[in-house]
Each structure stands twice: as C-alpha cells, then as structure tokens.
C-alpha positions in Angstrom: 24.1 1.9 -9.8 22.7 1.0 -6.4 19.2 -0.1 -5.8 16.9 2.6 -4.5 14.1 0.4 -3.3 13.8 -2.3 -0.6 12.9 -5.9 -1.4 10.0 -7.2 0.8 8.6 -10.7 1.2 4.9 -10.9 2.0 3.3 -13.8 3.8 -0.5 -14.1 3.4 -2.9 -16.1 5.6 -3.6 -18.6 2.8 0.1 -19.6 2.7 0.9 -17.7 -0.4 4.2 -15.8 -0.4 5.0 -12.9 -2.8 7.9 -10.5 -3.1 8.0 -6.9 -4.2 10.2 -3.8 -4.2 9.2 -0.4 -3.0 10.2 2.7 -1.0 8.1 1.3 1.9 6.3 -1.9 2.6 3.0 -0.4 1.5 4.6 1.1 -1.7 5.8 -2.4 -2.6 2.3 -3.8 -2.1 0.8 -1.1 -4.4 3.4 -1.9 -7.1 2.3 -5.5 -6.9 -1.3 -4.4 -7.6 -2.6 -4.5 -4.0 -4.1 -1.6 -2.2 -1.9 -0.3 0.7 -4.7 -1.5 3.1 -3.8 -5.1 2.1 -1.0 -4.7 4.6 -3.6 -5.2 7.4 -4.4 -8.7 6.1 -0.8 -10.0 6.0 0.4 -12.7 8.4 3.7 -10.9 8.4 6.3 -9.5 6.0 10.1 -9.6 5.9 12.7 -7.1 4.7 14.8 -9.3 2.4 17.2 -6.6 1.1 17.6 -3.1 2.3 18.8 -0.1 0.4 22.3 1.0 1.3 20.9 4.1 3.0 18.4 2.1 5.1 21.1 -0.3 6.1 23.4 2.5 7.3 20.5 4.1 9.2 19.6 0.8 10.9 23.2 0.1 11.9 23.4 3.6 13.4 20.2 3.1 15.4 21.4 -0.3 16.7 24.7 1.3 17.7 22.8 3.9 19.7 21.2 1.2 21.9 24.3 -0.9 22.5 
C-alpha cells in the first residue's frame, strides 16, 4: 500500500529539527502537536518524501515550464 501523506522536515529558529507526515505542511505540524500557526515561526521546511500523486503532479508542472 502506498503512503498517502507527505514527510516534511521542519527547521526551527533554535536549531531544532523535527519531522512529521501530513496531507499538507500545516497538517503535519498539527499531527506533531503544534498549532498550524507555528508554520509562521519556522526558519524553513523541506519536503523529504512526496506521495506518488504529488510527485506526478510536480513532474507535470515542471514539464509545462520546460
């Protein structure tokens, strides 16, 4: 069975890094116990692993601009 959520890596201003899965970045934060508004305090976040559907959509979008 394929994974239906995306894995995100969150980088906080104090140097702490955490990872979580969710449908969206804010959903992943909420599943980790943070309020969605915590996204505003992040240094940055990374998409570590996309769902197959997201990956296909991103490849299609990239192709449209090449």
